[in-house]
MIDOSE-1310 file (N, C-alpha, C; in nm, 2 decimals, decimal comma, always signed):
residues 99
matr	-3,86/+2,65/+6,43/-3,76/+2,71/+6,34/-3,73/+2,61/+6,22; -3,71/+2,66/+6,11/-3,69/+2,58/+5,99/-3,55/+2,55/+5,98; -3,52/+2,42/+5,95/-3,38/+2,38/+5,93/-3,34/+2,39/+5,78; -3,22/+2,43/+5,76/-3,18/+2,46/+5,62/-3,06/+2,37/+5,59
kvgg	-3,06/+2,30/+5,48/-2,94/+2,22/+5,43/-2,83/+2,31/+5,38; -2,71/+2,29/+5,42/-2,61/+2,37/+5,37/-2,52/+2,29/+5,28; -2,52/+2,33/+5,15/-2,44/+2,26/+5,05/-2,47/+2,12/+5,02; -2,59/+2,08/+5,04/-2,63/+1,94/+5,02/-2,66/+1,91/+4,88
gggr	-2,73/+1,98/+4,81/-2,77/+1,95/+4,67/-2,66/+1,98/+4,57; -2,58/+2,08/+4,60/-2,48/+2,12/+4,50/-2,37/+2,01/+4,49; -2,34/+1,94/+4,59/-2,23/+1,84/+4,59/-2,27/+1,72/+4,50; -2,40/+1,69/+4,51/-2,45/+1,57/+4,42/-2,45/+1,61/+4,28
lrla	-2,48/+1,74/+4,25/-2,49/+1,78/+4,11/-2,34/+1,79/+4,05; -2,25/+1,83/+4,13/-2,11/+1,83/+4,08/-2,06/+1,69/+4,06; -2,10/+1,60/+4,15/-2,06/+1,46/+4,13/-2,12/+1,40/+4,00; -2,25/+1,43/+3,98/-2,31/+1,38/+3,86/-2,25/+1,43/+3,74
lfll	-2,22/+1,57/+3,74/-2,16/+1,62/+3,62/-2,02/+1,57/+3,60; -1,94/+1,54/+3,71/-1,81/+1,49/+3,70/-1,82/+1,35/+3,63; -1,91/+1,27/+3,68/-1,93/+1,14/+3,63/-1,97/+1,14/+3,48; -2,06/+1,23/+3,45/-2,11/+1,24/+3,31/-1,99/+1,28/+3,22
cflv	-1,91/+1,38/+3,26/-1,79/+1,42/+3,19/-1,69/+1,30/+3,17; -1,67/+1,23/+3,28/-1,58/+1,11/+3,28/-1,63/+1,01/+3,18; -1,76/+0,98/+3,18/-1,81/+0,88/+3,08/-1,80/+0,93/+2,94; -1,83/+1,06/+2,91/-1,81/+1,11/+2,78/-1,67/+1,10/+2,73
isgg	-1,58/+1,14/+2,81/-1,43/+1,14/+2,78/-1,39/+1,00/+2,76; -1,42/+0,91/+2,85/-1,38/+0,78/+2,84/-1,44/+0,71/+2,71; -1,56/+0,74/+2,68/-1,62/+0,69/+2,56/-1,55/+0,74/+2,44; -1,51/+0,86/+2,44/-1,44/+0,92/+2,33/-1,30/+0,85/+2,31
vilr	-1,23/+0,82/+2,41/-1,10/+0,76/+2,41/-1,12/+0,62/+2,36; -1,22/+0,54/+2,40/-1,25/+0,41/+2,36/-1,28/+0,41/+2,20; -1,36/+0,50/+2,17/-1,40/+0,52/+2,02/-1,28/+0,55/+1,94; -1,19/+0,64/+1,98/-1,07/+0,67/+1,91/-0,97/+0,56/+1,90
rsfg	-0,96/+0,48/+2,00/-0,88/+0,36/+2,00/-0,93/+0,26/+1,91; -1,06/+0,24/+1,91/-1,13/+0,15/+1,81/-1,09/+0,18/+1,67; -1,11/+0,31/+1,64/-1,08/+0,36/+1,50/-0,93/+0,33/+1,47; -0,85/+0,36/+1,57/-0,70/+0,34/+1,55/-0,67/+0,20/+1,53
isas	-0,73/+0,10/+1,60/-0,70/-0,04/+1,58/-0,75/-0,08/+1,44; -0,87/-0,04/+1,40/-0,91/-0,08/+1,27/-0,83/-0,02/+1,16; -0,78/+0,11/+1,17/-0,70/+0,17/+1,08/-0,56/+0,10/+1,07; -0,51/+0,05/+1,19/-0,39/-0,02/+1,20/-0,40/-0,15/+1,12
telr	-0,51/-0,22/+1,15/-0,53/-0,35/+1,08/-0,54/-0,33/+0,93; -0,61/-0,23/+0,88/-0,62/-0,21/+0,74/-0,49/-0,17/+0,68; -0,40/-0,09/+0,75/-0,28/-0,05/+0,70/-0,18/-0,18/+0,70; -0,19/-0,26/+0,80/-0,11/-0,39/+0,78/-0,15/-0,47/+0,67
dlea	-0,28/-0,48/+0,64/-0,33/-0,56/+0,53/-0,28/-0,50/+0,40; -0,28/-0,37/+0,39/-0,24/-0,30/+0,27/-0,09/-0,31/+0,25; -0,01/-0,31/+0,36/+0,13/-0,33/+0,35/+0,16/-0,47/+0,30; +0,08/-0,57/+0,34/+0,11/-0,70/+0,30/+0,08/-0,72/+0,15
krsa	-0,04/-0,65/+0,10/-0,07/-0,66/-0,04/+0,04/-0,59/-0,12; +0,09/-0,48/-0,07/+0,19/-0,40/-0,14/+0,32/-0,49/-0,16; +0,36/-0,56/-0,04/+0,48/-0,64/-0,06/+0,45/-0,76/-0,15; +0,34/-0,81/-0,16/+0,30/-0,92/-0,25/+0,31/-0,87/-0,39
liae	+0,26/-0,75/-0,42/+0,26/-0,69/-0,55/+0,40/-0,66/-0,60; +0,48/-0,61/-0,51/+0,63/-0,58/-0,54/+0,69/-0,71/-0,58; +0,67/-0,82/-0,50/+0,73/-0,95/-0,53/+0,68/-1,00/-0,67; +0,55/-0,98/-0,69/+0,50/-1,02/-0,82/+0,56/-0,94/-0,94
rlhv	+0,58/-0,81/-0,92/+0,64/-0,72/-1,02/+0,78/-0,77/-1,05; +0,86/-0,80/-0,95/+1,00/-0,84/-0,96/+1,00/-0,98/-1,04; +0,91/-1,07/-1,01/+0,90/-1,19/-1,08/+0,87/-1,17/-1,23; +0,77/-1,08/-1,25/+0,74/-1,06/-1,40/+0,85/-0,99/-1,47
eaei	+0,92/-0,90/-1,40/+1,04/-0,84/-1,47/+1,14/-0,94/-1,50; +1,16/-1,03/-1,41/+1,26/-1,14/-1,44/+1,22/-1,22/-1,56; +1,09/-1,25/-1,57/+1,04/-1,33/-1,68/+1,05/-1,26/-1,81; +1,03/-1,13/-1,80/+1,04/-1,05/-1,93/+1,19/-1,05/-1,97
rsas	+1,28/-1,03/-1,87/+1,42/-1,03/-1,91/+1,47/-1,17/-1,97; +1,41/-1,27/-1,91/+1,44/-1,41/-1,96/+1,38/-1,43/-2,10; +1,26/-1,39/-2,12/+1,19/-1,40/-2,25/+1,25/-1,32/-2,36; +1,31/-1,20/-2,32/+1,36/-1,11/-2,42/+1,51/-1,13/-2,44
srar	+1,57/-1,23/-2,39/+1,71/-1,25/-2,40/+1,74/-1,31/-2,55; +1,86/-1,29/-2,59/+1,90/-1,33/-2,72/+1,89/-1,48/-2,74; +1,93/-1,55/-2,63/+1,94/-1,69/-2,62/+1,80/-1,75/-2,64; +1,70/-1,68/-2,60/+1,56/-1,73/-2,61/+1,50/-1,69/-2,75
iqpi	+1,53/-1,57/-2,79/+1,46/-1,52/-2,92/+1,53/-1,58/-3,04; +1,66/-1,60/-3,05/+1,73/-1,65/-3,16/+1,67/-1,78/-3,21; +1,65/-1,89/-3,13/+1,60/-2,01/-3,19/+1,46/-2,00/-3,24; +1,38/-1,91/-3,17/+1,24/-1,89/-3,22/+1,24/-1,82/-3,36
aeqk	+1,33/-1,72/-3,37/+1,33/-1,65/-3,50/+1,39/-1,74/-3,61; +1,48/-1,82/-3,58/+1,53/-1,91/-3,68/+1,43/-2,01/-3,73; +1,36/-2,07/-3,63/+1,26/-2,17/-3,67/+1,13/-2,12/-3,73; +1,07/-2,02/-3,67/+0,94/-1,98/-3,71/+0,95/-1,87/-3,82
lnmh	+1,05/-1,79/-3,82/+1,05/-1,68/-3,92/+1,16/-1,70/-4,02; +1,24/-1,81/-4,02/+1,34/-1,84/-4,11/+1,44/-1,72/-4,11; +1,48/-1,67/-3,99/+1,57/-1,56/-3,99/+1,71/-1,62/-3,94; +1,81/-1,55/-3,97/+1,94/-1,59/-3,92/+2,03/-1,47/-3,90
vavd	+2,14/-1,48/-3,83/+2,24/-1,38/-3,79/+2,31/-1,35/-3,92; +2,31/-1,22/-3,96/+2,37/-1,18/-4,08/+2,53/-1,19/-4,07; +2,59/-1,23/-4,19/+2,73/-1,24/-4,19/+2,78/-1,10/-4,24; +2,91/-1,09/-4,24/+2,97/-0,95/-4,28/+2,94/-0,91/-4,42
sqlv	+2,93/-1,01/-4,51/+2,90/-0,97/-4,65/+2,76/-0,92/-4,67; +2,67/-0,95/-4,57/+2,53/-0,91/-4,59/+2,50/-0,77/-4,52; +2,60/-0,72/-4,45/+2,58/-0,59/-4,39/+2,59/-0,48/-4,48; +2,50/-0,39/-4,48/+2,49/-0,27/-4,57/+2,50/-0,15/-4,47
ilsr	+2,60/-0,06/-4,49/+2,61/+0,06/-4,40/+2,56/+0,18/-4,48; +2,46/+0,24/-4,43/+2,40/+0,35/-4,51/+2,46/+0,48/-4,45; +2,49/+0,57/-4,53/+2,55/+0,70/-4,49/+2,43/+0,80/-4,48; +2,45/+0,89/-4,39/+2,35/+0,99/-4,37/+2,38/+1,11/-4,45
iap	+2,28/+1,16/-4,52/+2,29/+1,27/-4,61/+2,26/+1,40/-4,52; +2,35/+1,50/-4,53/+2,33/+1,62/-4,45/+2,23/+1,70/-4,52; +2,13/+1,77/-4,45/+2,03/+1,85/-4,52/+2,08/+1,98/-4,56
């Protein structure tokens, strides 16, 4: 009489499919985390550059305010351009003519 295996081959196939699915899913999770870590590193670097640029912008704005102040411009205008602050007798007030 011939002997027959009951449920022998199907269990191995299910186990192999389960292991294959597990490997594919775990590989996907690892790949996603790798992309997440690299994106996080890039984001951190960009935030650092942004902070540095904001600090540089504030420094440049402070230099512009300092350079355009009256105390800085007046001596340069007097020395190089022979300009001076007008006295009251030199002021001319122009009236606007209505159209």
